[in-house]
C-alpha positions as CSV (number, residue, x, y, z in Angstrom):
1,M,1.3,10.1,31.2
2,R,1.7,9.4,27.5
3,I,-1.0,11.1,25.3
4,P,-2.3,8.7,22.6
5,G,-1.7,9.6,19.0
6,A,-2.0,7.8,15.7
7,A,0.2,5.5,13.5
8,F,0.0,5.2,9.7
9,F,1.3,2.0,8.1
10,D,2.0,1.5,4.4
11,L,1.1,-2.1,3.3
12,D,3.5,-3.5,0.7
13,N,7.0,-4.4,2.0
14,T,6.1,-2.6,5.2
15,V,3.4,-4.6,6.9
16,M,3.9,-7.6,4.5
17,R,6.6,-9.0,2.3
18,G,6.0,-8.2,-1.4
19,A,3.1,-6.6,-3.2
20,S,-0.4,-7.3,-2.1
21,M,-1.9,-6.7,-5.5
22,Y,0.2,-9.4,-7.1
23,H,-1.6,-11.9,-4.8
24,V,-5.0,-10.4,-5.7
25,A,-4.0,-10.9,-9.4
26,Q,-3.1,-14.5,-8.7
27,G,-6.6,-15.0,-7.2
28,L,-8.2,-13.4,-10.3
29,V,-6.3,-15.7,-12.6
30,E,-7.4,-18.8,-10.6
31,A,-11.0,-17.5,-10.7
32,R,-10.6,-16.9,-14.5
33,W,-11.2,-13.2,-14.2
34,A,-7.8,-12.5,-15.6
35,T,-5.1,-14.2,-17.7
36,R,-1.5,-15.2,-16.8
37,E,-0.5,-12.3,-19.1
38,D,-2.4,-10.0,-16.8
39,L,-0.5,-11.5,-13.8
40,A,2.9,-11.1,-15.5
41,R,2.0,-7.5,-16.3
42,A,1.0,-6.8,-12.7
43,A,4.3,-8.3,-11.5
44,W,6.3,-6.2,-13.9
45,W,4.5,-3.0,-13.0
46,Q,5.1,-3.6,-9.3
47,L,8.8,-4.2,-9.8
48,Y,9.3,-1.2,-12.1
49,F,7.3,1.3,-10.1
50,R,8.6,0.4,-6.7
51,L,12.3,0.3,-7.7
52,V,12.4,3.0,-10.3
53,G,9.6,5.2,-9.1
54,V,8.7,6.6,-12.5
55,E,5.4,8.4,-12.6
56,D,3.8,8.7,-16.1
57,P,0.1,10.0,-16.0
58,E,-0.7,8.3,-19.3
59,H,0.6,4.9,-18.1
60,M,-1.2,5.3,-14.8
61,A,-4.5,6.0,-16.6
62,Q,-4.0,3.0,-19.0
63,A,-3.2,0.6,-16.1
64,R,-6.2,1.9,-14.1
65,E,-8.6,1.3,-17.0
66,K,-7.2,-2.3,-17.6
67,A,-7.5,-3.2,-14.0
68,L,-11.1,-1.8,-13.7
69,A,-12.1,-3.6,-16.9
70,L,-11.4,-6.9,-15.1
71,I,-14.1,-6.2,-12.5
72,A,-16.6,-4.2,-14.5
73,G,-20.0,-5.8,-14.3
74,R,-18.9,-8.2,-11.6
75,K,-20.7,-8.6,-8.3
76,V,-19.2,-6.8,-5.4
77,S,-19.7,-9.8,-3.2
78,E,-17.6,-12.0,-5.5
79,L,-14.5,-9.7,-5.2
80,Q,-15.0,-9.3,-1.5
81,A,-15.0,-13.1,-1.1
82,L,-11.9,-13.4,-3.3
83,C,-10.1,-10.7,-1.3
84,E,-11.1,-12.3,2.0
85,E,-9.5,-15.6,0.8
86,T,-6.4,-13.7,-0.4
87,V,-5.9,-12.1,3.0
88,D,-6.3,-15.3,4.9
89,E,-4.3,-17.6,2.6
90,R,-1.7,-15.3,0.9
91,L,-1.2,-12.2,3.0
92,L,-1.3,-13.2,6.6
93,P,1.5,-15.7,6.1
94,R,3.6,-12.9,4.6
95,L,3.3,-10.4,7.4
96,W,6.5,-9.1,8.9
97,P,6.4,-10.2,12.5
98,L,8.4,-7.2,13.8
99,T,6.0,-4.8,12.0
100,T,3.0,-6.5,13.5
101,A,4.8,-6.2,16.9
102,M,5.1,-2.4,16.3
103,I,1.4,-2.3,15.4
104,A,0.6,-4.1,18.7
105,E,2.7,-1.6,20.7
106,H,0.8,1.3,19.2
107,L,-2.5,-0.3,19.9
108,A,-1.5,-1.1,23.5
109,A,-0.5,2.5,24.0
110,G,-4.0,3.6,22.9
111,D,-3.0,5.0,19.5
112,E,-5.2,4.8,16.5
113,V,-3.6,2.6,13.8
114,W,-4.4,3.1,10.2
115,L,-3.5,1.0,7.1
116,I,-2.6,3.4,4.3
117,T,-2.5,1.6,0.9
118,A,-3.1,1.8,-2.8
119,S,-4.7,-1.7,-2.6
120,P,-8.5,-1.9,-2.9
121,V,-10.6,-1.5,0.2
122,E,-12.0,-5.0,-0.4
123,L,-8.5,-6.3,0.4
124,A,-7.3,-3.7,3.0
125,Q,-10.4,-3.8,5.2
126,P,-10.3,-7.5,6.1
127,L,-6.6,-7.3,6.7
128,A,-7.1,-4.3,9.0
129,D,-9.9,-6.2,10.8
130,R,-7.6,-9.3,11.3
131,L,-5.0,-7.0,12.9
132,G,-7.5,-5.0,15.0
133,L,-6.7,-1.7,13.3
134,T,-8.7,1.5,13.5
135,G,-9.4,1.7,9.8
136,V,-7.9,2.1,6.3
137,V,-7.2,4.6,3.6
138,A,-7.5,2.5,0.4
139,T,-8.7,2.3,-3.2
140,E,-12.5,2.2,-3.7
141,P,-13.9,0.9,-6.9
142,E,-17.3,2.4,-7.7
143,Q,-20.3,0.2,-7.3
144,V,-24.0,0.5,-8.1
145,D,-26.6,-1.9,-6.9
146,G,-24.0,-4.5,-5.8
147,Y,-22.1,-4.5,-9.1
148,Y,-18.8,-2.7,-10.1
149,T,-19.2,0.0,-12.7
150,G,-15.6,-0.1,-13.9
151,R,-14.8,3.3,-12.5
152,L,-13.2,4.6,-9.3
153,K,-14.4,7.0,-6.7
154,G,-12.2,9.7,-5.3
155,N,-8.8,11.1,-6.2
156,L,-5.5,9.5,-7.0
157,L,-3.8,8.3,-3.8
158,H,-0.1,8.6,-4.3
159,G,2.8,10.7,-2.9
160,Q,1.5,14.1,-2.0
161,A,-2.1,13.0,-2.4
162,K,-1.6,10.3,0.2
163,A,-0.3,12.9,2.6
164,G,-3.4,15.0,1.8
165,A,-5.7,12.2,2.7
166,I,-4.0,11.8,6.1
167,L,-4.2,15.6,6.7
168,A,-7.9,15.5,6.1
169,M,-8.3,12.5,8.4
170,V,-6.4,14.0,11.4
171,E,-8.2,17.3,11.0
172,A,-11.5,15.6,11.2
173,R,-10.5,13.5,14.2
174,G,-8.6,16.2,16.1
175,I,-5.2,14.3,16.0
176,D,-1.9,16.1,16.6
177,L,0.5,15.1,13.8
178,E,3.4,15.7,16.1
179,R,2.1,12.8,18.2
180,C,1.8,10.6,15.1
181,S,4.1,8.0,13.6
182,A,4.3,6.8,10.0
183,Y,5.9,3.7,8.5
184,S,6.8,3.0,4.9
185,D,9.4,1.3,2.7
186,S,9.1,3.5,-0.3
187,H,10.5,6.9,-1.3
188,N,7.1,7.6,-2.8
189,D,5.8,8.0,0.7
190,I,8.2,10.7,1.8
191,P,5.4,13.2,1.8
192,M,3.5,11.0,4.3
193,L,6.5,10.4,6.4
194,T,7.4,14.1,6.5
195,L,4.0,14.9,8.0
196,V,4.5,13.2,11.3
197,G,6.6,13.8,14.4
198,D,7.9,10.2,14.3
199,P,8.7,9.0,10.7
200,C,10.1,5.5,10.3
201,A,11.6,3.9,7.2
202,V,10.9,0.2,7.2
203,N,12.8,-2.1,4.8
204,P,13.6,1.1,2.9
205,D,14.4,1.3,-0.8
206,T,17.7,3.0,-1.6
207,R,16.2,6.5,-2.1
208,L,14.2,6.4,1.1
209,L,17.2,5.0,3.0
210,A,19.4,8.0,1.9
211,H,16.6,10.4,2.8
212,A,16.1,8.9,6.2
213,L,19.8,8.9,7.0
214,D,20.1,12.5,6.0
215,R,17.2,13.6,8.3
216,G,17.9,11.2,11.2
217,W,14.7,9.3,10.9
218,R,14.2,5.9,12.5
219,I,15.1,3.0,10.3
220,R,14.0,-0.6,10.7
221,D,15.1,-3.3,8.3
222,F,13.7,-6.7,8.9
223,R,15.1,-8.3,5.7
224,T,18.1,-10.6,5.8
225,G,21.3,-9.1,4.5
226,R,21.1,-11.2,1.4
227,R,17.5,-10.2,0.7
228,A,18.2,-6.5,1.2
229,A,21.2,-6.8,-1.1
230,R,19.2,-8.5,-3.8
231,A,16.7,-5.6,-3.6
232,V,19.4,-3.0,-4.2
233,V,21.0,-5.0,-7.0
234,A,17.6,-5.5,-8.7
235,G,16.9,-1.8,-8.5
236,V,20.3,-0.8,-10.1
237,A,20.0,-3.4,-12.8
238,L,16.4,-2.5,-13.7
239,T,17.2,1.2,-13.8
240,A,20.1,0.5,-16.2
241,V,18.2,-1.6,-18.7
242,L,14.7,0.0,-18.9
243,G,14.2,2.0,-22.0
244,A,10.5,1.5,-22.6
245,G,7.5,2.6,-20.5
246,S,5.7,0.3,-18.2
247,V,2.2,0.0,-16.8
248,L,1.6,2.3,-13.9
249,G,-1.5,1.9,-11.8
250,G,-3.8,4.5,-10.5
251,V,-5.3,4.5,-7.1
252,V,-7.9,6.5,-5.2
253,S,-8.5,7.0,-1.5
254,R,-11.3,6.5,0.8
255,R,-11.3,6.6,4.6
256,I,-13.1,3.6,6.1
257,R,-14.0,3.9,9.7
258,R,-14.7,1.0,11.9
């Protein structure tokens, strides 16, 4: 008899096509919380960071402050409503059907399934609820008396820190990592993927693909050949022309239990 374990899914380009925060930014522009310049900056950051993988602490801090300034003093309920709408209207239509099928298989087998993402909990939790997941590890903006303070709670959730958040979770819940699976598209999540007995590269970037092939990890690519080729070409071209720094976002983690 199979003993249930846990599965950890990254969000962007793993569970859904594209970057979830870009769609949040679109909603902020429409709600007049942000400008189209902010939206363009968010799109540029997502492209640069995911394809080049540059980590600059100063840029990360600058981006975090700019993002938090957009919601400082706003009602929590307002962002929650905007994120709920974003999930239903923008994210659900962009889910990868084959990834959601893998999620369903884990749930049917009795596994816990967690969404592990740098996106805010206000976005991650309703998406997890729609998919029937166990919970999320996501960004948590600080709030006091129903308003955002413009600060974050917790530590930066990226790379090794994301793996650390999972380690804390499984220890608290008594889960054996050898019975766990992890899914991501990004080489930045190699520390998370390395933790588990069953790592899987989903729609992998070039660096993760090479790493997965070298170690014999499972690989699942749901993109068309043309779309996958465009992603590789874009990464090569961007790496070649970038000389200036870009905005890099900071994230923190919080485990939200159902």
